[in-house]
C-alpha positions in Angstrom: -17.3 6.4 -7.1 -15.0 3.4 -7.1 -11.5 3.6 -5.7 -9.9 3.1 -9.1 -11.9 6.1 -10.5 -10.7 8.3 -7.5 -7.1 7.3 -8.0 -7.2 8.0 -11.7 -8.6 11.5 -11.0 -5.9 12.1 -8.3 -3.1 10.9 -10.6 -4.2 13.5 -13.2 -4.6 16.3 -10.8 -1.6 16.1 -8.5 1.7 17.5 -9.8 4.1 14.8 -8.8 7.1 16.7 -10.1 8.9 13.6 -11.3 7.7 11.4 -8.4 6.5 7.9 -9.1 2.9 7.6 -10.0 2.1 5.5 -6.9 -0.6 7.1 -4.8 -2.0 5.3 -1.8 -5.4 6.5 -0.7 -7.9 5.7 2.0 -11.5 6.2 0.9 -14.6 6.7 3.2 -17.9 7.9 1.7 -17.0 11.1 -0.2 -13.7 11.7 1.6 -10.3 10.8 0.2 -7.2 10.8 2.4 -3.9 10.4 0.5 -1.5 8.5 2.7 1.6 8.8 0.7 2.5 10.3 -2.7 6.3 10.5 -2.4 8.8 11.4 0.3 9.3 15.1 0.5 12.7 16.8 0.1 14.7 17.5 3.2 14.4 20.1 4.5 10.8 20.4 3.4 10.2 23.8 5.1 12.7 26.6 5.5 11.7 29.1 8.2 12.2 32.6 6.9 12.0 34.2 10.4 9.3 36.6 9.1 6.2 34.6 9.9 6.5 32.5 6.8 8.0 29.2 5.7 9.3 28.4 2.3 7.9 25.0 1.1 10.7 23.5 -1.1 8.3 20.9 -2.5 5.8 23.4 -4.0 8.1 26.4 -4.3 5.7 28.6 -2.3 5.7 30.7 0.8 3.2 29.7 3.5 1.9 31.8 6.4 3.0 29.8 9.5 0.6 31.2 12.1 -2.4 32.8 10.4 -4.5 32.8 13.6 -1.8 34.5 15.5 0.2 36.8 13.1 -2.4 37.9 10.6 -5.1 40.7 11.0 -8.1 39.8 13.1 -10.4 38.8 10.3 -8.0 35.9 9.4 -8.5 34.5 12.9 -12.2 33.7 12.4 -14.0 31.4 10.0 -15.3 33.2 7.0 -17.1 32.4 3.7 -14.9 31.6 0.7 -15.4 34.8 -1.2 -14.5 36.9 1.8 -11.2 35.1 2.3 -10.4 35.2 -1.4 -10.7 39.0 -1.2 -8.9 39.2 2.1 -5.9 37.2 0.7 -5.7 39.4 -2.4 -5.5 42.5 -0.2 -3.1 41.0 2.4 0.3 42.6 2.8 2.4 40.3 5.1 6.1 39.7 5.6 6.8 42.5 3.2 4.9 41.0 0.3 1.5 41.1 -1.4 0.2 38.4 -3.8 -1.2 36.1 -1.2 -3.8 33.6 -2.3 -5.8 30.6 -1.2 -3.8 27.4 -1.6 -4.6 24.8 -4.2 -6.1 21.6 -2.8 -2.7 19.9 -3.5 -0.8 22.6 -1.7 -3.2 22.5 1.2 -3.4 18.8 1.4 0.4 18.3 1.1 0.7 19.9 4.6 -1.2 16.9 6.1 1.0 14.9 8.4 -0.3 11.9 10.3 -0.1 12.8 14.0 -1.2 10.4 16.7 -3.1 13.2 18.4 -4.1 16.7 17.4 -4.3 18.3 14.0 -3.0 16.3 11.1 -0.3 18.8 10.3 3.3 19.4 11.5 2.5 21.3 14.7 6.2 22.1 15.3 5.9 24.5 12.3 2.2 25.3 12.0 1.5 25.7 15.7 -1.8 27.5 15.6 -3.6 25.2 13.2 -7.2 24.4 14.2 -8.7 21.0 13.9 -11.1 22.3 11.3 -11.5 22.9 7.6 -9.4 25.3 5.6 -10.4 26.7 2.2 -8.6 26.0 -1.0 -8.8 27.9 -4.3 -10.6 25.2 -6.3 -14.2 25.4 -7.2 -15.8 22.0 -7.7 -16.5 21.3 -11.4 -20.2 21.2 -12.2 -21.1 23.0 -9.0 -19.7 26.5 -9.0 -21.1 27.1 -5.5 -18.8 24.4 -4.0 -15.1 24.6 -3.1 -12.5 22.1 -1.9 -11.7 22.2 1.8 -8.8 20.5 3.6 -9.7 19.3 7.1 -6.6 19.3 9.3 -8.6 17.7 12.1 -8.7 14.4 10.3 -6.5 14.9 7.2 -9.4 14.6 4.7 -10.2 16.7 1.6 -13.8 17.3 0.7 -15.9 20.1 -0.6 -18.3 22.6 0.9 -20.7 25.4 -0.1 -18.9 28.8 -0.6 -21.2 30.3 2.0 -20.0 27.9 4.7 -17.3 29.3 7.1 -13.8 27.9 7.3 -10.3 29.1 8.0 -7.5 29.9 5.5 -3.7 29.5 5.4 -2.5 32.0 2.7 0.3 31.1 0.3 2.2 33.0 -2.3 4.4 31.9 -5.2 8.1 32.5 -5.0 9.4 35.3 -7.2 
């Protein structure tokens, strides 16, 4: 796929919420790494002091430390279907309604770090340098799902039977 084709797909899929349509991407094989869409609002994250942060960009709540604060089965890698069910059953910080993030929500957490995971480690301290499931099945191949890799900041896809981590999110009420 050519870079212009990838950028056109991204422009149609990312909710820029009034942002300019400039998207800068770095392509390598089948991986796409968005470098910048738009500057995020300040503050981007509001710590709710209950194990979650509110993302002012996407208007969602995010579990800060899934490998620390959530039940044991969230601390291990699991197939997609198992995490989908586990999120639906999760009661955390006084709320239900937790889900797998969209690829845009998951990828928007990527932050270029010189070392370590490509995420803001001052907030998301227990992030693994590994893949995290999203909610999006890949069109044309219902057995594949988008995965965000916080080790290198890429988004790709993987078979649903593969095992990755998850960082649950929920919509604000």
